[in-house]
VOTINU-529943 format. One record per residue (C-alpha): residue number from 1; residue in one letter; x negated, y negated, z negated. Coordinates in Angstrom, 2 decimals. Layout:
REM VOTINU-529943
R;NUM;a;X;Y;Z
...
//
This chain:
REM VOTINU-529943
R;1;m;9.07;14.23;-10.27
R;2;t;5.54;15.62;-10.57
R;3;l;2.47;13.65;-9.53
R;4;r;1.97;15.94;-6.54
R;5;q;5.56;15.42;-5.43
R;6;k;5.09;11.66;-5.74
R;7;q;1.89;11.88;-3.68
R;8;s;3.82;13.61;-0.89
R;9;r;6.59;11.04;-1.07
R;10;f;4.02;8.23;-1.00
R;11;a;2.29;9.69;2.08
R;12;h;5.63;9.85;3.88
R;13;m;6.44;6.26;2.86
R;14;v;3.05;5.03;4.15
R;15;a;3.77;6.70;7.49
R;16;l;7.11;4.88;7.67
R;17;l;5.37;1.60;6.76
R;18;v;2.74;1.98;9.49
R;19;l;5.44;2.76;12.07
R;20;h;7.45;-0.25;10.90
R;21;a;4.36;-2.45;11.21
R;22;e;3.87;-1.28;14.79
R;23;q;7.52;-2.01;15.59
R;24;l;6.93;-5.58;14.38
R;25;g;3.89;-5.92;16.65
R;26;y;1.19;-5.43;14.01
R;27;e;-1.72;-3.05;13.87
R;28;v;-3.05;-1.72;10.57
R;29;t;-6.19;-0.04;9.34
R;30;y;-6.81;1.41;5.91
R;31;g;-8.69;-0.52;3.28
R;32;d;-8.89;1.16;-0.12
R;33;a;-6.84;4.32;-0.34
R;34;f;-8.14;7.02;-2.72
R;35;r;-10.56;5.62;-5.28
R;36;s;-12.68;8.27;-6.96
R;37;p;-13.02;8.03;-10.75
R;38;r;-16.79;7.83;-10.06
R;39;v;-16.27;4.42;-8.46
R;40;r;-17.06;1.72;-10.99
R;41;y;-14.69;-1.02;-9.81
R;42;g;-10.99;-1.53;-10.31
R;43;l;-8.80;-0.57;-13.21
R;44;k;-9.01;2.88;-14.78
R;45;t;-5.22;3.02;-14.44
R;46;s;-5.33;2.11;-10.73
R;47;l;-2.79;4.03;-8.67
R;48;h;-5.52;4.37;-6.03
R;49;r;-7.08;6.97;-8.36
R;50;s;-3.81;8.91;-8.38
R;51;r;-3.40;8.74;-4.59
R;52;l;-0.35;6.54;-5.00
R;53;a;-1.70;3.27;-3.58
R;54;v;-3.22;1.99;-0.38
R;55;d;-4.56;-1.36;0.75
R;56;l;-3.81;-2.07;4.40
R;57;n;-5.73;-4.38;6.72
R;58;l;-3.26;-6.19;8.95
R;59;f;-3.86;-7.39;12.51
R;60;k;-1.75;-9.16;15.10
R;61;g;-3.03;-9.92;18.59
R;62;g;-6.42;-8.60;17.49
R;63;r;-6.64;-11.20;14.71
R;64;y;-7.14;-10.11;11.10
R;65;l;-4.41;-11.45;8.80
R;66;s;-5.52;-11.56;5.17
R;67;s;-2.89;-13.70;3.48
R;68;t;-0.16;-12.37;1.25
R;69;k;2.33;-14.35;3.36
R;70;a;1.27;-12.39;6.47
R;71;h;2.05;-9.13;4.65
R;72;e;5.46;-10.30;3.46
R;73;p;7.57;-8.63;6.21
R;74;l;5.86;-5.32;5.44
R;75;g;6.04;-5.88;1.69
R;76;l;9.77;-6.48;1.80
R;77;y;10.25;-3.34;3.88
R;78;w;8.05;-1.37;1.47
R;79;e;10.16;-2.48;-1.46
R;80;s;13.33;-1.53;0.42
R;81;i;12.14;2.07;0.69
R;82;g;11.22;2.28;-3.00
R;83;g;7.63;1.09;-3.23
R;84;t;5.91;-1.65;-5.19
R;85;w;4.32;-4.41;-3.14
R;86;g;1.20;-6.16;-4.42
R;87;g;2.40;-9.48;-3.04
R;88;r;4.40;-9.79;-6.25
R;89;f;1.12;-9.94;-8.20
R;90;d;-1.22;-11.75;-5.79
R;91;d;-2.52;-8.65;-3.97
R;92;g;-0.61;-8.88;-0.70
R;93;n;-2.24;-5.99;1.13
R;94;h;-1.55;-3.50;-1.71
R;95;y;1.27;-0.96;-1.38
R;96;s;1.93;1.52;-4.18
R;97;l;4.44;3.88;-5.76
R;98;e;5.03;3.40;-9.47
R;99;h;3.90;6.21;-11.76
R;100;r;4.23;6.34;-15.55
R;101;g;4.99;2.63;-15.70
R;102;v;1.96;1.58;-13.62
R;103;k;2.66;-0.44;-10.48
//
């Protein structure tokens, strides 16, 4: 699968994740999505630079939920549709699609 094909698949998966979050009574906003190579923070191998990762801000009842535990229902769903969830490496609001061995 080419990078562009993976980017399309990832965009579709994110749409499914957002809809799933809404079904569970959450609201989400985007945190980091695309990270330009000009940005001087984060890893050079970050999937954000390849448009294959997004950080989501999670809310329930208007309250911001920042813990990895709060993201767990979404993380488990994300994994079930083929993604990599950052909660497995202490970055609970991170959702990505593996590319060339990078999660």
